[in-house]
MARKEKE-969590 format. One record per residue (C-alpha): z, y, x; residue in three letters; chain. Coordinates in Angstrom, 1 decimal. Layout:
# residues N
       z       y       x  code  unit
       Z       Y       X   ALA     A
...
//
This chain:
# residues 401
       z       y       x  code  unit
    10.4     1.5   -21.8   MET     A
     7.2    -0.5   -22.4   PRO     A
     3.8     1.0   -21.8   LEU     A
     1.4     0.9   -24.8   TYR     A
    -2.3     1.1   -25.0   THR     A
    -3.5     2.8   -28.1   TYR     A
    -6.5     4.0   -30.1   LYS     A
    -5.9     7.1   -32.2   ALA     A
    -7.8     9.9   -34.1   ILE     A
    -7.3    13.6   -33.4   ASP     A
    -7.5    16.4   -36.0   ALA     A
   -11.3    16.6   -35.7   THR     A
   -11.7    12.9   -36.4   GLY     A
   -12.6    12.1   -32.8   LYS     A
   -11.4     8.7   -31.4   ALA     A
    -9.0     9.0   -28.5   VAL     A
    -7.9     6.1   -26.3   MET     A
    -5.0     6.2   -23.8   GLY     A
    -1.6     4.9   -22.8   ARG     A
     1.9     6.1   -23.5   ALA     A
     5.5     5.0   -23.2   ASP     A
     7.2     3.9   -26.4   ALA     A
    10.1     1.6   -27.5   GLY     A
     7.9     0.0   -30.2   ASN     A
     4.8     0.6   -32.3   VAL     A
     6.7     2.8   -34.8   PHE     A
     8.0     4.9   -31.9   ASP     A
     4.5     5.1   -30.5   LEU     A
     3.2     6.3   -33.9   GLU     A
     5.9     9.0   -34.0   GLN     A
     5.1    10.2   -30.4   ARG     A
     1.4    10.4   -31.1   LEU     A
     2.0    12.2   -34.4   SER     A
     3.9    14.9   -32.4   ARG     A
     0.8    15.2   -30.2   MET     A
    -1.5    15.7   -33.2   GLY     A
    -2.9    12.2   -33.2   LEU     A
    -3.0     9.5   -35.9   ASP     A
    -2.4     5.9   -34.5   LEU     A
    -5.2     3.4   -35.3   VAL     A
    -4.1     0.5   -33.1   THR     A
    -1.5     0.0   -30.4   GLY     A
    -0.3    -2.8   -28.3   ALA     A
     2.0    -3.2   -25.2   PRO     A
     0.2    -3.6   -21.9   THR     A
     1.3    -5.2   -18.6   ALA     A
    -0.1    -2.3   -16.6   GLN     A
     2.8    -0.5   -14.8   LYS     A
     1.1     2.8   -14.1   SER     A
     1.0     5.4   -16.8   ARG     A
    -2.1     7.1   -15.5   LEU     A
    -4.8     4.5   -15.5   VAL     A
    -8.2     5.3   -17.0   GLY     A
    -9.1     8.4   -19.0   GLY     A
    -9.9    11.8   -17.6   SER     A
    -8.5    12.7   -14.2   LYS     A
    -5.7    15.2   -13.9   ILE     A
    -7.1    18.0   -11.6   LYS     A
    -5.3    20.7    -9.6   ARG     A
    -6.5    23.2   -12.2   GLN     A
    -4.5    21.4   -14.8   ASP     A
    -1.4    21.8   -12.7   LEU     A
    -2.2    25.5   -12.1   ILE     A
    -2.4    26.1   -15.8   ASN     A
     0.8    24.1   -16.3   PHE     A
     2.8    26.3   -13.8   CYS     A
     1.3    29.5   -15.1   PHE     A
     1.9    28.7   -18.7   HIS     A
     5.5    27.7   -18.2   LEU     A
     6.2    30.7   -15.9   GLU     A
     5.0    33.1   -18.5   GLN     A
     7.0    31.5   -21.3   LEU     A
    10.1    31.1   -19.1   ALA     A
     9.9    34.8   -18.1   SER     A
     9.7    35.7   -21.8   ALA     A
    12.9    33.6   -22.5   GLY     A
    11.1    30.8   -24.4   VAL     A
    12.9    27.4   -24.1   PRO     A
    11.2    24.9   -21.8   ILE     A
    10.7    22.4   -24.6   VAL     A
     8.9    24.9   -26.8   GLU     A
     6.7    25.9   -23.9   GLY     A
     5.8    22.4   -23.2   LEU     A
     5.0    21.7   -26.9   ILE     A
     2.7    24.8   -26.9   ASP     A
     1.1    23.6   -23.7   LEU     A
     0.6    20.1   -25.1   ARG     A
    -1.2    21.5   -28.1   GLU     A
    -3.5    23.7   -26.0   SER     A
    -4.4    21.2   -23.2   THR     A
    -7.9    19.8   -23.4   GLU     A
    -7.3    17.0   -20.9   ASN     A
    -6.3    14.0   -22.9   ILE     A
    -4.5    12.3   -20.0   ARG     A
    -2.5    15.5   -19.1   PHE     A
    -1.7    15.9   -22.8   ARG     A
     0.0    12.5   -22.7   GLU     A
     1.9    13.5   -19.6   VAL     A
     3.2    16.7   -21.2   VAL     A
     4.1    14.8   -24.3   GLY     A
     6.1    12.4   -22.1   GLY     A
     7.9    15.4   -20.5   LEU     A
     8.8    16.7   -24.0   VAL     A
    10.2    13.3   -25.0   GLU     A
    12.2    13.1   -21.7   THR     A
    13.7    16.6   -21.9   ILE     A
    14.6    16.1   -25.6   GLU     A
    16.4    12.9   -24.5   GLY     A
    18.8    15.0   -22.4   GLY     A
    17.1    15.2   -18.9   LYS     A
    16.2    18.4   -17.0   SER     A
    12.6    19.5   -16.3   LEU     A
    12.8    18.4   -12.7   SER     A
    14.1    14.9   -13.8   GLN     A
    11.2    14.7   -16.2   ALA     A
     8.7    15.6   -13.6   LEU     A
    10.1    13.0   -11.2   ALA     A
     9.1    10.3   -13.8   ASP     A
     5.4    11.1   -13.1   TYR     A
     5.1    11.0    -9.2   PRO     A
     1.3    10.3    -9.7   GLU     A
     1.0    13.8   -11.1   VAL     A
     3.8    16.0    -9.8   PHE     A
     4.5    15.7    -6.0   SER     A
     8.0    15.5    -4.5   LYS     A
     7.6    19.1    -3.2   VAL     A
     6.9    20.3    -6.7   MET     A
     9.8    18.4    -8.2   THR     A
    12.2    19.6    -5.5   SER     A
    11.2    23.2    -6.0   LEU     A
    11.6    23.0    -9.8   VAL     A
    15.1    21.4    -9.2   ARG     A
    16.0    24.3    -6.9   SER     A
    14.8    26.8    -9.4   GLY     A
    16.9    25.3   -12.1   GLU     A
    20.0    25.3    -9.9   GLN     A
    19.5    28.9    -8.8   THR     A
    18.3    30.3   -12.1   GLY     A
    15.0    31.3   -10.6   LYS     A
    12.8    28.9   -12.4   LEU     A
    10.2    31.4   -13.4   SER     A
     9.9    32.7    -9.8   GLU     A
     9.5    29.1    -8.5   VAL     A
     6.8    28.4   -11.1   LEU     A
     4.9    31.6   -10.2   SER     A
     5.0    30.6    -6.5   SER     A
     3.8    27.1    -7.3   LEU     A
     0.9    28.5    -9.3   ALA     A
    -0.1    30.8    -6.5   GLU     A
     0.3    28.0    -3.9   THR     A
    -1.8    25.6    -6.0   LEU     A
    -4.5    28.2    -6.3   LYS     A
    -4.4    28.7    -2.5   TRP     A
    -4.6    24.9    -1.9   GLU     A
    -7.6    24.8    -4.3   ASP     A
    -9.3    27.4    -2.1   GLU     A
    -8.5    25.4     1.0   LEU     A
    -9.9    22.3    -0.5   ALA     A
   -13.1    24.1    -1.3   ALA     A
   -13.3    25.3     2.3   GLN     A
   -12.7    21.8     3.6   THR     A
   -15.5    20.5     1.4   LYS     A
   -17.8    23.2     2.9   LYS     A
   -17.2    21.7     6.3   ILE     A
   -18.0    18.2     5.2   LEU     A
   -20.7    18.6     2.6   ILE     A
   -23.1    20.7     4.6   TYR     A
   -23.4    18.4     7.7   PRO     A
   -23.6    15.4     5.3   ILE     A
   -26.4    17.0     3.4   PHE     A
   -28.4    18.0     6.5   VAL     A
   -27.7    14.7     8.2   GLY     A
   -29.0    12.9     5.1   GLY     A
   -32.2    14.9     5.3   ILE     A
   -32.6    14.0     9.0   VAL     A
   -32.1    10.3     8.1   LEU     A
   -34.7    10.5     5.3   LEU     A
   -37.2    12.2     7.7   VAL     A
   -36.5     9.5    10.3   THR     A
   -37.0     6.7     7.8   LEU     A
   -40.3     8.3     6.7   PHE     A
   -41.5     8.5    10.3   LEU     A
   -40.5     5.0    11.3   MET     A
   -41.4     3.2     8.1   ILE     A
   -44.6     5.0     7.0   TYR     A
   -46.2     7.2     9.7   LEU     A
   -45.6     5.2    12.9   VAL     A
   -46.9     1.9    11.6   PRO     A
   -50.1     3.5    10.7   GLN     A
   -50.5     4.9    14.2   MET     A
   -49.5     1.6    16.0   VAL     A
   -52.7    -0.2    15.1   GLY     A
   -54.8     2.6    16.4   PHE     A
   -52.9     2.8    19.7   ILE     A
   -53.1    -1.0    20.2   LYS     A
   -56.9    -1.0    19.6   ASN     A
   -57.4     1.6    22.3   MET     A
   -57.2    -1.3    24.8   GLY     A
   -55.1     0.4    27.5   GLN     A
   -51.6    -0.2    28.7   GLU     A
   -49.0     1.1    26.3   ILE     A
   -46.4     3.5    27.9   PRO     A
   -42.7     2.6    27.8   LEU     A
   -41.7     5.3    25.3   GLN     A
   -44.5     4.1    23.0   THR     A
   -43.3     0.5    23.2   ARG     A
   -39.7     1.6    22.5   ILE     A
   -41.0     3.6    19.4   LEU     A
   -42.9     0.5    18.2   ILE     A
   -39.8    -1.7    18.5   HIS     A
   -37.7     0.9    16.7   VAL     A
   -40.3     1.2    13.9   SER     A
   -40.5    -2.6    13.5   ASP     A
   -36.7    -2.7    13.1   PHE     A
   -36.7     0.0    10.5   PHE     A
   -39.6    -1.7     8.6   VAL     A
   -37.8    -5.1     8.7   GLY     A
   -34.3    -3.9     8.1   TYR     A
   -34.6    -0.6     6.3   TRP     A
   -32.0    -1.8     3.7   TRP     A
   -29.5    -2.4     6.5   LEU     A
   -30.0     1.1     7.8   VAL     A
   -29.5     2.6     4.3   MET     A
   -26.4     0.4     3.6   ALA     A
   -24.8     0.8     7.1   MET     A
   -23.1     4.2     6.4   PRO     A
   -21.6     3.0     3.2   PHE     A
   -20.5    -0.3     4.7   ALA     A
   -19.0     1.5     7.6   LEU     A
   -17.1     3.9     5.3   TRP     A
   -15.6     1.3     3.1   PHE     A
   -14.9    -1.0     6.0   GLY     A
   -13.0     1.7     7.9   VAL     A
   -11.0     2.5     4.8   ARG     A
   -10.1    -1.1     4.1   ALA     A
    -9.1    -1.6     7.8   ALA     A
    -6.9     1.6     7.7   ALA     A
    -5.1     0.3     4.6   LYS     A
    -4.6    -3.1     6.1   ALA     A
    -3.4    -2.0     9.6   ASN     A
    -1.1     1.1    10.1   PRO     A
    -2.2     1.3    13.7   ALA     A
    -5.8     1.8    12.7   ILE     A
    -4.8     4.4    10.1   ALA     A
    -2.9     6.3    12.8   TYR     A
    -5.8     6.1    15.2   ALA     A
    -8.2     7.4    12.6   LEU     A
    -6.0    10.3    11.6   ASP     A
    -5.6    11.2    15.3   ASP     A
    -9.4    11.0    15.8   LEU     A
    -9.9    13.4    12.9   LYS     A
    -7.9    16.0    14.8   LEU     A
    -9.9    15.4    18.0   ARG     A
   -13.5    15.5    16.6   VAL     A
   -15.3    18.5    18.2   PRO     A
   -15.7    21.6    16.0   LEU     A
   -14.3    19.9    12.8   VAL     A
   -11.0    18.6    14.2   GLY     A
    -9.5    21.9    15.2   PRO     A
   -10.4    23.4    11.8   VAL     A
    -8.8    20.4    10.0   LEU     A
    -5.6    20.8    12.0   ARG     A
    -5.4    24.5    11.1   LYS     A
    -5.9    23.7     7.4   ILE     A
    -3.1    21.1     7.5   ILE     A
    -0.7    23.4     9.3   LEU     A
    -1.5    26.3     7.1   SER     A
    -0.7    24.2     4.0   ARG     A
     2.5    23.0     5.7   PHE     A
     3.7    26.6     6.6   ALA     A
     3.0    27.9     3.1   SER     A
     4.8    25.1     1.4   SER     A
     7.7    25.2     3.9   PHE     A
     8.1    29.0     3.3   ALA     A
     8.1    28.5    -0.5   MET     A
    10.8    25.8    -0.3   MET     A
    13.0    27.7     2.1   TYR     A
    12.7    30.8     0.0   ARG     A
    13.7    28.8    -3.1   SER     A
    17.0    27.7    -1.4   GLY     A
    16.0    24.3    -0.1   ILE     A
    17.5    23.5     3.3   THR     A
    15.3    23.3     6.4   VAL     A
    15.8    19.5     6.8   LEU     A
    15.0    18.8     3.2   ASP     A
    12.0    21.1     3.4   ALA     A
    10.7    19.3     6.4   ILE     A
    11.2    15.9     4.8   ARG     A
     9.3    17.0     1.7   SER     A
     6.6    18.6     3.8   SER     A
     5.8    15.3     5.5   GLU     A
     3.7    14.1     2.5   GLU     A
     1.8    17.5     2.4   ILE     A
     0.2    17.1     5.7   VAL     A
    -1.4    13.7     4.9   ALA     A
    -2.0    13.0     8.6   ASN     A
     0.1    10.4    10.4   LEU     A
     0.3    12.1    13.8   PRO     A
     1.4    15.3    12.3   LEU     A
     3.8    13.5    10.0   GLU     A
     5.4    11.9    13.0   ASN     A
     5.6    15.3    14.7   ALA     A
     7.4    16.8    11.7   LEU     A
     9.7    13.8    11.5   ARG     A
    10.5    14.2    15.2   SER     A
    11.2    17.9    14.7   ALA     A
    13.5    17.2    11.7   GLY     A
    15.5    14.7    13.9   GLN     A
    15.9    17.3    16.6   GLN     A
    17.1    19.9    14.1   ILE     A
    19.5    17.4    12.6   ALA     A
    20.9    16.8    16.2   GLU     A
    21.6    20.6    16.5   GLY     A
    18.4    22.1    17.9   LYS     A
    17.0    25.3    16.5   GLY     A
    13.8    25.3    14.4   LEU     A
    11.8    27.1    17.0   THR     A
    12.8    24.8    19.9   ILE     A
    12.1    21.7    17.8   ALA     A
     8.6    22.9    16.9   PHE     A
     8.0    23.9    20.5   THR     A
     9.0    20.4    21.8   ASP     A
     6.7    18.5    19.4   VAL     A
     3.7    20.8    20.1   GLY     A
     2.8    21.5    16.5   LEU     A
     2.1    25.2    16.9   PHE     A
     0.5    27.5    19.5   PRO     A
     2.6    30.0    21.4   PRO     A
     1.7    32.9    19.1   LEU     A
     3.0    31.1    16.0   VAL     A
     6.1    29.9    17.9   ILE     A
     6.9    33.5    18.7   ARG     A
     6.6    34.4    14.9   MET     A
     9.0    31.6    14.1   LEU     A
    11.5    32.7    16.8   ARG     A
    11.5    36.2    15.4   ILE     A
    11.9    34.9    11.8   GLY     A
    14.8    32.6    12.8   GLU     A
    16.6    35.4    14.8   ASN     A
    16.2    38.0    12.0   THR     A
    17.0    35.6     9.1   GLY     A
    13.6    36.2     7.6   ALA     A
    12.2    32.7     8.3   LEU     A
    10.3    32.6     5.0   ASP     A
     8.4    35.7     5.9   LYS     A
     7.6    34.4     9.3   ALA     A
     6.3    31.2     7.9   LEU     A
     4.1    33.1     5.4   LEU     A
     2.8    35.0     8.4   ASN     A
     2.0    31.7    10.1   VAL     A
     0.2    30.6     6.9   SER     A
    -1.8    33.9     6.8   TYR     A
    -2.6    33.5    10.5   PHE     A
    -4.0    30.0    10.0   TYR     A
    -5.8    30.8     6.8   ASN     A
    -7.7    33.6     8.6   ARG     A
    -8.4    31.3    11.5   GLU     A
    -9.7    28.6     9.0   VAL     A
   -12.1    31.0     7.4   ARG     A
   -13.5    32.2    10.7   GLU     A
   -13.7    28.7    12.1   SER     A
   -15.6    27.4     9.0   ILE     A
   -18.1    30.2     9.4   GLY     A
   -18.6    29.4    13.0   LYS     A
   -19.0    25.6    12.4   VAL     A
   -21.5    26.2     9.7   GLN     A
   -23.5    28.6    11.9   ALA     A
   -23.5    25.9    14.7   MET     A
   -24.4    22.9    12.5   ILE     A
   -27.8    24.2    11.3   GLU     A
   -29.3    24.8    14.8   PRO     A
   -27.6    21.5    16.0   ALA     A
   -29.3    19.5    13.2   MET     A
   -32.6    21.3    13.9   THR     A
   -32.4    20.3    17.5   VAL     A
   -31.7    16.7    16.6   VAL     A
   -34.6    16.6    14.1   LEU     A
   -36.9    18.4    16.7   GLY     A
   -35.9    15.8    19.3   ALA     A
   -36.9    13.0    17.0   ILE     A
   -40.2    14.6    16.1   LEU     A
   -40.9    15.4    19.7   GLY     A
   -40.2    11.8    20.8   TRP     A
   -42.5    10.4    18.1   VAL     A
   -45.3    12.9    18.9   MET     A
   -45.0    12.2    22.6   LEU     A
   -45.0     8.4    22.1   ALA     A
   -48.0     8.5    19.7   VAL     A
   -50.1    11.2    21.2   LEU     A
   -49.4    10.4    24.8   GLY     A
   -51.7     7.3    24.9   PRO     A
   -54.4     9.2    23.0   VAL     A
   -54.3    12.0    25.5   TYR     A
   -54.5     9.6    28.4   ASP     A
   -57.6     7.9    26.9   THR     A
   -59.3    11.2    26.2   ILE     A
   -58.6    12.5    29.7   SER     A
   -60.2     9.4    31.3   LYS     A
   -63.4     9.8    29.3   MET     A
   -66.4    11.1    31.1   LYS     A
   -68.8    13.5    29.2   PHE     A
//
């Protein structure tokens, strides 16, 4: 079905621009009319992606989606009616288009999971698999409730991850600005005074002068270097899988931050795995679906290896032990869960274990970052003061009164 770009007007008279699938312009007008929009202009586009431009679909939109459908499904309201209600109440224009597309697809004879699969940019494979399992087992409302809770928990994890990254970036930016001020403004003013003293300039002062000259002449390069490095590394990772693998491995090995990131990833994996297993998805399918959750190549390879070992007849606990994913305490939890048939509870305990470890580790990292940055800034200031005041002190000490 072609993708159309359109301009429409909503009930308040506000202009709305977006994209939608339609057989022709008349079909597009009918679809927009069901969304409460009046078509102004519409034309087919060569763009393949349905979700280009417009407002971004956030995790909060998916949380509201799952919660809304779960409440209506529990009350016995048909899925299509629930989606229509959600479409009318959704403020995000782009997500309203997606929900409208789901309604059209389901009215065309497909199931909810099949409709979700048409939008892989919005609904992950894990979410689609869980909804399919809920439809097959008659536990769709329970699956949607679990998805809403999991998405809320992932939102909290994302916020905690941002805490690890934002604070050192902020403090590091301040250290960089202070360094630029010292090297570009303060040190050049003192250099002339030191040179006019007529004595031999110490080594540390000569180094400081050269560094200051570099900053004065190439300050733009210093400012642009972090951004150039960031985009350069990202481009290299996209172009070369080996570089992408090495970078993901490096992320897990960075002191302080790496272990916390590993715990966050494994906590997300254990929670999602438990939810899928509890919904009736087989262990192998759950592992395959979980590979995209970890978003880290070394851990993806480890999960793939564990899945292969399980397919060859090994137990879950033995496979995870061989690939070295979890520490001994977690392996013991998995062994107990596998032996008692309560693997989903064991995996939830693993998730709780890592979640608690993540919170404690983030607190420790934040507590260590501040004094570490203070030491770095103090070392820079101390070096500048020593290099500048050292020659002055030597001159004063040689003066005879």
